[in-house]
C-alpha positions as CSV (number, residue, x, y, z in Angstrom):
1,X,287.4,0.3,231.8
2,X,285.3,-1.1,234.7
3,X,282.6,-3.6,233.9
4,X,279.8,-4.3,236.4
5,X,278.5,-7.8,236.3
6,X,274.9,-7.7,237.4
7,X,273.2,-10.8,238.7
8,X,269.6,-9.6,238.9
9,X,267.3,-6.8,237.9
10,X,264.3,-5.1,239.5
11,X,262.5,-4.7,236.2
12,X,260.5,-7.1,234.2
13,X,262.0,-9.7,231.9
14,X,261.1,-9.4,228.2
15,X,260.7,-12.7,226.4
16,X,262.0,-13.0,222.9
17,X,261.6,-15.9,220.4
18,X,263.9,-16.5,217.5
19,X,264.1,-19.3,214.9
20,X,267.2,-21.5,214.9
21,X,270.1,-20.1,212.9
22,X,268.3,-16.8,212.3
23,X,269.1,-13.4,213.8
24,X,267.7,-12.8,217.3
25,X,266.7,-9.2,218.3
26,X,267.2,-8.3,221.9
27,X,265.9,-4.8,222.9
28,X,267.4,-2.7,225.7
29,X,264.0,-1.0,226.3
30,X,265.8,2.3,227.2
31,X,263.1,4.9,227.9
32,X,265.3,8.0,228.0
33,X,267.3,7.3,224.9
34,X,266.2,10.6,223.1
35,X,267.8,12.7,225.8
36,X,271.2,11.1,225.9
37,X,274.3,11.2,223.7
38,X,275.8,7.8,223.0
39,X,279.3,9.4,223.4
40,X,278.5,9.8,227.1
41,X,277.4,6.2,227.5
42,X,278.8,2.8,228.1
43,X,276.4,0.1,226.8
44,X,277.1,-3.6,227.3
45,X,275.2,-6.8,227.1
46,X,276.0,-9.9,229.2
47,X,274.7,-13.4,229.6
48,X,275.5,-14.6,233.1
49,X,279.2,-13.5,233.5
50,X,279.9,-13.5,229.7
51,X,280.2,-10.2,227.9
52,X,278.1,-10.4,224.7
53,X,278.6,-6.9,223.3
54,X,280.0,-3.6,224.3
55,X,279.7,0.0,223.1
56,X,282.2,2.3,224.9
57,X,281.4,6.0,224.5
58,X,280.0,5.5,221.0
59,X,282.6,3.1,219.8
60,X,282.2,-0.7,219.7
61,X,284.8,-2.6,221.7
62,X,285.6,-6.2,221.3
63,X,288.4,-6.8,223.9
64,X,286.1,-8.1,226.6
65,X,283.6,-10.0,224.5
66,X,283.4,-13.7,225.2
67,X,284.7,-15.9,222.3
68,X,281.2,-17.4,221.8
69,X,280.0,-14.0,220.7
70,X,282.9,-12.7,218.7
71,X,281.8,-11.4,215.3
72,X,278.2,-12.5,216.0
73,X,276.6,-9.3,217.4
74,X,275.6,-5.9,216.1
75,X,274.1,-3.0,218.0
76,X,271.5,-0.7,216.5
77,X,271.9,2.4,218.6
78,X,268.9,4.1,217.0
79,X,266.6,1.3,218.2
80,X,268.7,0.2,221.2
81,X,268.5,-3.4,219.9
82,X,271.2,-6.0,219.8
83,X,271.3,-8.4,216.9
84,X,272.6,-11.8,217.7
85,X,273.5,-13.5,214.4
86,X,273.0,-17.2,213.7
87,X,271.3,-17.8,217.1
88,X,271.7,-21.4,218.3
89,X,270.1,-23.5,221.0
90,X,273.2,-22.8,223.2
91,X,272.3,-19.1,223.0
92,X,269.0,-19.6,224.9
93,X,268.9,-17.9,228.2
94,X,268.6,-14.5,230.0
95,X,270.5,-11.5,228.7
96,X,271.1,-8.2,230.6
97,X,271.5,-4.8,229.0
98,X,273.4,-2.4,231.2
99,X,273.8,1.3,230.4
100,X,276.2,3.5,232.2
101,X,276.5,7.3,231.9
102,X,279.5,9.4,232.6
103,X,278.6,11.8,235.4
104,X,281.5,14.1,236.4
105,X,283.9,11.6,234.8
106,X,282.5,8.6,236.7
107,X,280.4,6.0,234.9
108,X,277.1,5.2,236.8
109,X,274.4,2.7,235.9
110,X,271.3,4.6,234.6
111,X,269.4,1.8,233.0
112,X,269.2,-2.0,233.1
113,X,266.8,-4.4,231.4
114,X,266.7,-8.1,230.7
115,X,265.6,-10.3,227.8
116,X,264.9,-14.0,228.0
117,X,265.7,-15.6,224.6
118,X,263.9,-18.8,223.4
119,X,265.0,-20.7,220.3
120,X,262.5,-22.4,218.0
121,X,263.2,-25.0,215.4
122,X,260.4,-26.3,213.2
123,X,259.4,-30.0,213.5
124,X,258.8,-32.0,210.4
125,X,255.2,-32.8,209.5
126,X,254.2,-35.9,211.5
127,X,254.2,-39.1,209.5
128,X,252.3,-42.3,210.1
129,X,254.0,-45.6,209.4
130,X,252.6,-49.1,209.4
131,X,254.2,-51.5,211.9
132,X,252.0,-54.5,211.0
133,X,253.7,-57.4,209.3
134,X,251.9,-59.9,207.1
135,X,248.3,-59.8,206.0
136,X,245.8,-57.7,207.9
137,X,242.6,-59.4,208.9
138,X,239.3,-57.9,210.2
139,X,239.2,-57.3,213.9
140,X,242.9,-57.7,214.3
141,X,245.0,-55.0,215.8
142,X,246.4,-52.4,213.5
143,X,249.8,-51.3,214.6
144,X,250.9,-47.7,213.7
145,X,253.7,-45.3,214.6
146,X,253.6,-41.5,214.2
147,X,256.9,-39.6,214.3
148,X,258.3,-36.1,213.8
149,X,261.9,-34.9,213.9
150,X,264.3,-32.0,214.0
151,X,262.4,-29.7,216.3
152,X,262.9,-27.5,219.4
153,X,261.8,-27.0,222.1
154,X,260.5,-30.3,223.5
155,X,256.8,-30.8,222.4
156,X,253.9,-31.2,224.8
157,X,252.1,-34.2,223.5
158,X,251.1,-36.3,220.5
159,X,247.5,-37.2,220.0
160,X,245.9,-39.8,217.8
161,X,242.6,-38.8,216.1
162,X,240.4,-41.7,214.9
163,X,237.4,-40.6,212.9
164,X,234.5,-42.6,211.6
165,X,230.7,-42.2,211.4
166,X,231.0,-38.5,212.1
167,X,232.7,-39.2,215.5
168,X,236.3,-38.6,216.5
169,X,238.1,-40.4,219.3
170,X,241.2,-38.8,220.8
171,X,243.9,-41.1,222.2
172,X,247.1,-39.8,223.9
173,X,249.6,-42.7,224.2
174,X,253.1,-42.6,225.6
175,X,255.4,-40.3,223.6
176,X,259.0,-41.4,223.1
177,X,261.4,-38.4,223.0
178,X,265.1,-38.4,222.0
179,X,267.5,-35.5,221.7
180,X,270.5,-35.3,219.4
181,X,273.6,-34.8,221.5
182,X,275.2,-32.5,219.0
183,X,272.3,-30.4,217.5
184,X,270.1,-30.6,220.6
185,X,267.1,-31.1,218.4
186,X,264.3,-33.4,219.4
187,X,262.8,-36.5,217.6
188,X,259.4,-37.7,218.9
189,X,257.3,-40.8,218.2
190,X,254.2,-42.5,219.5
191,X,252.5,-45.8,218.7
192,X,248.9,-46.9,218.3
193,X,247.3,-50.4,218.5
194,X,243.7,-50.3,217.3
195,X,241.3,-52.8,215.9
196,X,240.9,-52.9,212.1
197,X,237.4,-51.6,211.1
198,X,235.4,-53.9,208.9
199,X,232.4,-52.0,207.7
200,X,233.1,-48.3,207.9
201,X,235.4,-45.7,206.5
202,X,238.0,-44.6,209.1
203,X,240.5,-41.8,209.0
204,X,243.5,-41.9,211.4
205,X,245.6,-38.8,212.0
206,X,248.3,-37.8,214.4
207,X,248.5,-34.4,216.0
208,X,251.8,-33.0,217.5
209,X,251.1,-30.3,220.2
210,X,253.9,-27.7,220.4
211,X,252.4,-25.5,223.0
212,X,249.9,-22.6,223.1
213,X,252.0,-20.1,221.2
214,X,253.5,-22.5,218.6
215,X,250.3,-24.4,217.8
216,X,250.1,-27.9,216.4
217,X,251.2,-30.0,213.4
218,X,249.0,-32.7,211.9
219,X,249.9,-35.7,209.7
220,X,248.3,-36.6,206.4
221,X,245.2,-38.7,207.3
222,X,245.5,-42.5,206.9
223,X,242.3,-43.6,205.3
224,X,241.1,-47.2,205.8
225,X,238.2,-48.0,203.4
226,X,235.1,-50.1,203.8
227,X,236.6,-53.0,201.9
228,X,240.4,-53.0,202.6
229,X,240.7,-56.8,202.5
230,X,239.5,-57.5,199.0
């Protein structure tokens, strides 16, 4: 069998999102599928130069599939969709679906489309921790840290929300980011130094921005009362 490794495509790239360790669904977007017999087709998926899945004249073939994808893929020929099982962060990237049809005994490419796979892992709810040691006194600086862990992709920003007297201040301080070398998941944290209120009820929250499509996560508010010092 002859496999054509295609580096680019003239068509648009379809973006697909999948949760970490779930099944990712990559569609071939084949418009003429109703008028073709799968027994006359060669269908294969590739990522870069790696063969992800192959259907050879109606029968699945595994000889050319890269080791990373062995026993991890299923092809739904009715929907022309590839199921990538247990999708991980290393599976992110661009996948090409190439369909060849046998014409006078010679296979020719009749369709090609590409999917860009993004992996999502849920961050933990942001938590606020006290960094202050010793007794707090009025007008001293209150030191806080907000953190969240185990997420992907890298978040956009963390914002402090300080609310009192029907007003809310937003502060965006430096965000520390670390990535686990094995899981590739991110841990994030930001710190806040603010004066301790003495005569008003104040709520302090932390907002983790994950991007336009993924939204935001907010911490449980930290309430500082009117008489916190007894």
